[in-house]
C-alpha positions as CSV (number, residue, x, y, z in Angstrom):
1,M,-0.2,0.0,-0.2
2,G,2.0,3.2,-1.3
3,R,5.2,2.0,-2.3
4,A,5.1,3.6,-5.8
5,L,3.9,6.0,-4.5
6,A,6.5,6.9,-2.1
7,E,9.2,5.9,-4.9
8,S,8.2,8.0,-7.1
9,Y,7.1,10.9,-5.0
10,P,10.1,12.3,-2.0
11,D,7.2,14.7,-0.9
12,A,5.3,11.2,-0.9
13,K,8.5,9.7,0.6
14,Q,8.4,12.2,3.4
15,I,5.1,11.6,5.0
16,F,5.6,7.6,5.6
17,D,9.5,8.9,6.6
18,R,7.6,11.7,9.4
19,A,4.5,8.4,10.5
20,D,7.6,6.1,11.0
21,A,9.1,9.0,13.2
22,I,6.1,10.4,15.2
23,L,4.1,6.6,15.7
24,G,7.3,5.2,17.0
25,K,6.7,2.0,14.5
26,G,7.6,0.6,11.2
27,L,4.3,1.5,9.4
28,S,5.9,2.0,6.5
29,K,7.3,-1.8,6.1
30,I,4.3,-2.5,6.7
31,C,2.4,-0.7,4.6
32,W,5.1,-1.9,1.9
33,E,6.1,-5.6,3.1
34,G,2.7,-6.4,5.1
35,P,2.5,-9.5,5.5
36,P,-0.7,-9.2,4.5
37,E,-2.3,-10.5,8.3
38,E,-0.8,-7.6,10.4
39,L,-1.6,-4.8,7.5
40,T,-5.5,-5.5,8.4
41,R,-4.7,-5.3,11.7
42,T,-6.7,-1.6,13.0
43,E,-3.8,-1.1,14.8
44,H,-2.0,-1.6,11.7
45,A,-5.0,-0.3,9.1
46,Q,-6.2,2.6,10.3
47,P,-3.4,4.7,10.5
48,A,-2.2,3.2,6.8
49,L,-4.7,4.1,5.5
50,Y,-4.8,7.8,6.7
51,V,-1.2,8.4,5.2
52,T,-0.7,6.7,1.9
53,S,-4.4,8.7,1.8
54,F,-1.9,11.9,2.5
55,A,1.2,10.5,0.5
56,A,-1.4,10.0,-2.7
57,L,-2.7,13.7,-2.2
58,A,1.3,15.1,-2.5
59,A,1.6,12.4,-5.7
60,L,-1.2,14.2,-6.8
61,Q,0.1,17.9,-6.3
62,A,3.7,16.8,-7.1
63,E,1.9,16.3,-10.6
64,L,0.2,19.9,-10.4
65,K,3.4,21.6,-9.5
66,A,5.5,19.6,-13.0
67,A,3.1,21.1,-14.6
68,G,2.2,24.2,-14.0
69,G,-1.0,24.7,-12.0
70,A,-1.9,25.6,-8.8
71,N,-1.7,23.7,-5.2
72,F,-4.4,21.5,-5.4
73,K,-7.6,22.8,-2.9
74,P,-11.0,21.1,-3.1
75,A,-14.4,22.8,-3.0
76,A,-15.7,20.2,-0.1
77,A,-13.9,17.6,1.7
78,A,-15.7,14.1,2.7
79,G,-14.8,10.1,4.1
80,L,-16.5,7.5,4.7
81,S,-15.0,5.6,8.9
82,L,-10.9,6.3,9.0
83,G,-11.7,8.1,6.5
84,E,-13.6,11.5,7.9
85,Y,-10.5,12.0,9.9
86,T,-8.7,12.2,7.3
87,A,-10.2,14.5,5.5
88,L,-10.6,17.2,7.9
89,A,-7.1,17.4,8.5
90,A,-7.2,17.7,4.9
91,A,-9.1,20.5,4.8
92,G,-7.2,21.9,8.3
93,A,-9.5,21.3,10.8
94,Y,-6.3,20.0,13.1
95,D,-2.7,19.7,12.1
96,W,-2.1,16.7,10.1
97,E,0.6,15.2,13.1
98,A,-2.9,15.8,15.6
99,G,-4.8,13.8,13.0
100,L,-2.2,10.8,12.5
101,K,-1.7,10.7,16.6
102,L,-6.2,10.9,16.7
103,V,-6.3,7.7,14.0
104,Q,-3.4,6.0,16.5
105,Q,-5.2,6.1,19.1
106,R,-8.9,6.2,17.6
107,A,-7.0,2.3,16.5
108,D,-5.7,1.4,20.0
109,A,-8.8,2.2,21.4
110,M,-11.3,0.3,18.7
111,E,-9.2,-2.1,18.6
112,A,-9.4,-2.6,22.3
113,A,-13.3,-2.8,22.2
114,A,-13.5,-5.5,20.4
115,R,-10.7,-7.8,22.1
116,V,-13.8,-7.5,24.7
117,S,-16.6,-8.2,23.0
118,S,-17.2,-11.1,20.5
119,G,-18.3,-8.7,16.9
120,T,-18.8,-8.2,13.7
121,M,-20.6,-6.4,10.5
122,A,-22.3,-7.7,7.6
123,S,-23.1,-6.3,4.3
124,V,-26.2,-6.4,2.8
125,M,-27.7,-5.4,-0.8
126,G,-31.0,-5.6,-2.1
127,M,-32.9,-4.8,1.2
128,E,-34.2,-1.3,2.4
129,R,-32.8,0.8,5.2
130,E,-36.5,0.3,6.7
131,A,-36.8,-3.2,6.2
132,L,-33.4,-4.5,7.4
133,E,-33.8,-2.2,10.4
134,A,-36.7,-4.4,11.5
135,I,-34.3,-7.8,11.1
136,C,-31.9,-6.0,13.5
137,A,-34.5,-4.6,15.9
138,K,-35.6,-8.3,16.0
139,T,-31.6,-10.0,15.8
140,G,-30.2,-6.9,17.9
141,A,-27.8,-6.5,15.3
142,E,-27.8,-1.9,14.5
143,V,-27.2,-0.1,11.5
144,A,-24.4,0.3,10.4
145,N,-23.4,1.6,7.3
146,L,-26.0,3.3,4.5
147,N,-22.7,3.6,1.5
148,A,-25.1,3.9,-1.3
149,P,-29.2,2.4,-2.7
150,A,-29.6,-0.5,-1.4
151,Q,-25.9,-1.5,0.1
152,I,-25.9,-1.3,3.9
153,V,-23.8,-2.8,6.0
154,I,-24.7,-4.0,9.7
155,S,-23.2,-4.5,13.5
156,G,-23.4,-6.0,16.5
157,P,-22.8,-9.4,18.2
158,V,-21.8,-11.9,16.8
159,E,-24.9,-14.2,16.8
160,A,-27.6,-11.4,16.2
161,V,-25.5,-9.8,13.7
162,R,-25.6,-13.9,11.8
163,Q,-29.3,-14.6,12.1
164,A,-30.0,-11.1,10.9
165,V,-28.1,-12.5,7.7
166,E,-29.5,-15.0,8.2
167,R,-33.3,-13.5,8.0
168,A,-32.2,-10.6,5.2
169,R,-32.0,-13.7,2.7
170,T,-35.0,-15.3,4.3
171,A,-36.8,-11.7,3.3
172,G,-34.8,-11.7,0.1
173,A,-31.9,-9.7,0.6
174,K,-30.3,-10.3,-3.4
175,R,-26.8,-10.7,-0.9
176,A,-25.9,-11.4,2.3
177,I,-22.5,-12.5,4.3
178,E,-20.6,-11.0,7.4
179,L,-18.0,-9.6,7.1
180,T,-13.6,-9.9,7.6
181,V,-13.4,-7.4,10.1
182,G,-12.0,-6.7,13.6
183,G,-15.0,-6.2,14.9
184,A,-19.0,-4.5,15.3
185,F,-17.6,-1.2,14.4
186,H,-20.1,1.9,14.5
187,S,-22.3,0.1,17.0
188,R,-22.5,0.3,21.4
189,L,-20.0,-2.5,21.3
190,M,-18.1,0.6,20.2
191,R,-19.0,3.2,22.8
192,P,-16.3,2.3,25.5
193,A,-13.1,2.8,22.4
194,A,-15.8,6.2,21.7
195,E,-15.3,7.7,25.3
196,K,-11.3,6.5,25.4
197,L,-11.8,9.0,22.3
198,E,-14.1,11.6,23.6
199,A,-11.1,12.4,25.8
200,A,-7.9,12.4,23.1
201,L,-10.3,14.8,21.5
202,K,-10.0,17.4,24.3
203,G,-6.2,17.2,24.2
204,I,-6.0,18.3,20.3
205,T,-6.4,21.9,18.4
206,V,-9.8,21.4,16.4
207,E,-10.5,24.7,14.3
208,A,-13.1,25.3,11.4
209,P,-12.6,23.5,8.0
210,E,-11.1,26.0,5.2
211,V,-13.7,24.0,3.2
212,P,-16.9,22.1,3.4
213,T,-16.6,19.0,5.7
214,A,-19.6,16.0,5.3
215,S,-20.5,14.6,9.2
216,N,-20.8,10.6,8.8
217,V,-23.2,10.7,12.0
218,T,-25.2,13.7,10.7
219,G,-24.8,13.0,6.3
220,R,-24.4,17.1,6.5
221,F,-21.5,19.4,6.4
222,H,-19.6,20.1,10.3
223,E,-21.2,23.5,11.5
224,G,-17.4,24.2,13.8
225,P,-14.9,22.5,16.2
226,E,-17.4,21.0,19.3
227,S,-19.6,19.8,16.5
228,I,-16.3,18.1,15.3
229,R,-15.2,16.9,18.3
230,T,-18.8,16.0,19.8
231,L,-19.3,14.0,16.5
232,L,-16.0,12.0,15.3
233,A,-16.5,10.1,19.5
234,E,-20.1,9.5,18.4
235,Q,-18.9,7.8,14.5
236,L,-16.8,4.9,16.5
237,C,-20.8,4.2,18.1
238,K,-23.6,5.4,14.6
239,P,-24.2,3.9,11.2
240,V,-22.0,6.4,8.7
241,L,-24.6,8.1,6.7
242,W,-22.2,7.9,3.2
243,E,-24.6,8.4,1.2
244,A,-26.0,11.3,2.4
245,D,-22.5,12.6,2.5
246,V,-22.4,12.3,-1.1
247,R,-25.5,13.8,-1.9
248,T,-25.0,16.6,0.6
249,L,-21.5,17.7,-1.9
250,I,-23.6,17.4,-4.9
251,R,-26.0,19.5,-3.9
252,A,-23.6,22.1,-3.5
253,G,-22.2,21.5,-6.6
254,A,-19.4,18.8,-6.7
255,R,-19.4,16.6,-9.9
256,L,-16.0,16.0,-9.7
257,F,-14.8,13.5,-6.3
258,L,-11.4,12.4,-6.3
259,E,-10.5,9.9,-4.2
260,L,-7.7,10.3,-2.3
261,G,-5.8,6.7,-1.2
262,A,-6.1,3.4,-1.6
263,G,-8.8,1.2,-4.0
264,S,-11.0,2.8,-5.2
265,V,-14.3,1.0,-3.1
266,L,-15.7,5.1,-2.7
267,K,-15.7,5.2,-7.0
268,G,-18.3,2.2,-6.8
269,L,-20.4,3.7,-4.4
270,I,-20.8,7.7,-5.2
271,R,-21.5,6.3,-9.5
272,R,-24.5,4.0,-7.1
273,I,-25.6,7.1,-6.2
274,D,-25.8,9.3,-8.9
275,P,-23.9,7.3,-12.2
276,A,-23.7,11.1,-13.6
277,I,-20.5,12.1,-10.9
278,E,-17.3,11.5,-12.5
279,V,-14.7,9.8,-9.4
280,L,-11.1,9.6,-9.9
281,P,-9.3,7.1,-8.3
282,V,-5.8,8.5,-6.9
283,G,-4.1,6.2,-5.1
284,T,-1.0,5.4,-8.7
285,P,2.0,7.6,-10.0
286,E,-0.1,6.3,-12.9
287,E,-3.6,7.9,-11.9
288,A,-1.8,11.3,-10.5
289,K,-0.3,11.8,-12.9
290,G,-3.8,11.7,-15.3
291,A,-5.9,13.5,-12.4
292,A,-3.6,15.6,-12.7
293,A,-3.8,15.8,-16.0
294,R,-8.1,16.2,-15.6
295,L,-7.8,19.0,-13.4
296,S,-5.8,21.1,-15.5
297,G,-7.4,20.5,-18.3
298,D,-6.0,17.9,-20.5
299,N,-8.4,15.5,-20.4
300,A,-10.7,17.7,-20.1
């Protein structure tokens, strides 16, 4: 994850080097060499995603500079789950280093909460929210992510989620499968983690974002520093309203989205929400070059 960016762009490499120094562990080695089971551990995966997203942003900035363009500044920002922390840092709500430390604290708190509770998550496709919520109410599971039309993730105790999956299949869901995850994220089982994160958020300086930045909890733009602190802590126990976030950005005028970081999962979700929206992944040197060309008008 992110190795090609670091090898191609000195600024991207510097971001990984800074993360290694700040966190006191070889995060770059874990990102680049794995093994996969180590990288996917919550304590490593979350800071890895944060750092790789900023490495991608550095690569994009380098390509824009090489093309004679100005630094990239988005009109608005959003991120899914951990990505909301990245979006807020990119929007200037807190500095990069504070964001990295906060993300590591979040990951550690979530992993600790997961160790003391037997929880899991599942993806359900082809079922409306109200019908799935009714199933969850009967089994003890919870809706955790509203990602796109009829694309929902549920969370909770293992047996509750498995019962909900079976009921969803019986009720006609197109697909319902348990996910390989480290815990029951965005559910009541993360309450201990949310309390730790709330304390951690009090220890950092938070400013109003320089650009409108969407909240996963409300599906609307954050209103200010105190709102950010409150909602980031609540996010661990509340559903991620990703579809609402995307529609908020679209209503604000967004027509071109950049997905900064590893993979292109968000591209698929955004296209399901509104097929007319253009989404450019930026996770490799080739994608950084293509996005820079698009932004500078070469491929417009």
